[in-house]
C-alpha positions in Angstrom: 123.6 -27.0 227.2 125.3 -29.4 224.9 128.5 -28.5 223.1 128.7 -29.2 219.4 131.6 -30.4 217.4 132.7 -26.9 216.4 132.6 -25.8 220.1 134.9 -28.7 221.0 137.2 -27.8 218.1 137.3 -24.1 219.1 137.9 -25.0 222.7 140.8 -27.3 221.9 142.3 -24.7 219.5 142.1 -22.2 222.3 143.8 -24.6 224.6 146.7 -24.9 222.2 147.1 -21.1 222.2 146.8 -21.0 225.9 149.6 -23.6 226.4 151.9 -21.7 224.0 151.3 -18.4 225.8 151.8 -20.1 229.2 155.1 -21.6 228.0 156.4 -18.2 226.8 155.2 -16.4 230.0 156.8 -19.0 232.3 160.0 -19.2 230.3 160.4 -15.4 230.4 159.4 -15.0 234.1 160.6 -18.2 235.7 163.4 -19.7 233.6 164.1 -22.8 231.7 163.4 -25.3 234.4 159.9 -24.0 235.0 159.4 -23.9 231.2 160.3 -27.6 231.1 157.5 -28.3 233.5 155.1 -26.5 231.1 156.4 -28.7 228.3 155.5 -31.7 230.4 152.0 -30.2 230.8 151.7 -29.8 227.0 152.7 -33.4 226.4 150.2 -34.6 229.0 147.5 -32.5 227.5 148.3 -34.0 224.0 147.7 -37.4 225.5 144.5 -36.6 227.4 142.3 -33.7 226.4 143.3 -33.6 222.8 142.9 -37.4 222.4 139.6 -37.2 224.2 138.3 -34.8 221.5 139.0 -37.2 218.7 135.7 -39.1 218.8 133.8 -35.8 219.1 135.4 -33.9 216.3 135.4 -34.8 212.6 138.7 -36.6 211.9 140.0 -34.1 209.3 139.3 -31.2 211.8 140.9 -33.2 214.7 144.0 -33.8 212.5 144.4 -30.1 212.1 144.5 -29.7 215.9 146.8 -32.7 216.4 149.3 -31.3 213.9 149.2 -27.8 215.4 149.6 -29.2 218.9 152.6 -31.2 217.8 154.1 -28.1 216.2 153.6 -26.3 219.4 155.3 -29.0 221.4 158.3 -29.1 219.0 158.5 -25.3 218.9 158.5 -25.0 222.6 161.2 -27.7 222.9 163.3 -25.7 220.3 162.7 -22.5 222.2 163.7 -24.1 225.5 166.9 -25.4 223.8 167.6 -21.8 222.7 167.2 -22.4 219.0 167.2 -19.2 217.0 163.8 -18.2 215.7 162.0 -20.8 217.9 160.2 -18.3 220.1 158.8 -16.5 217.0 157.7 -19.9 215.6 155.8 -20.5 218.9 154.2 -17.1 218.5 153.0 -17.9 215.0 151.6 -21.2 216.2 149.7 -19.4 218.9 148.3 -16.9 216.4 147.1 -19.7 214.1 145.5 -21.5 217.1 143.7 -18.2 218.1 142.4 -17.9 214.5 140.8 -21.3 214.8 139.4 -20.7 218.3 
């Protein structure tokens, strides 16, 4: 079975939501240090899996994912730093990613 462009798009959108949920879950259950490790995973994912999707997905669709993933990274960083409203921002990013997946 061959995956189409939309399948890759939906998979990567789901990955964004999964990373956000993982960050919130780890932060709540394991603390800031463990959440920092998840941030490292998000950054690595941005540089590997997301970038690998670029040639497969139409550029305008990939740009949507890239921007959303960057928002997630920044939102998680803000949440880890204890910024007011950052956790809710991460939850909104997760919801948008789920809508796309």
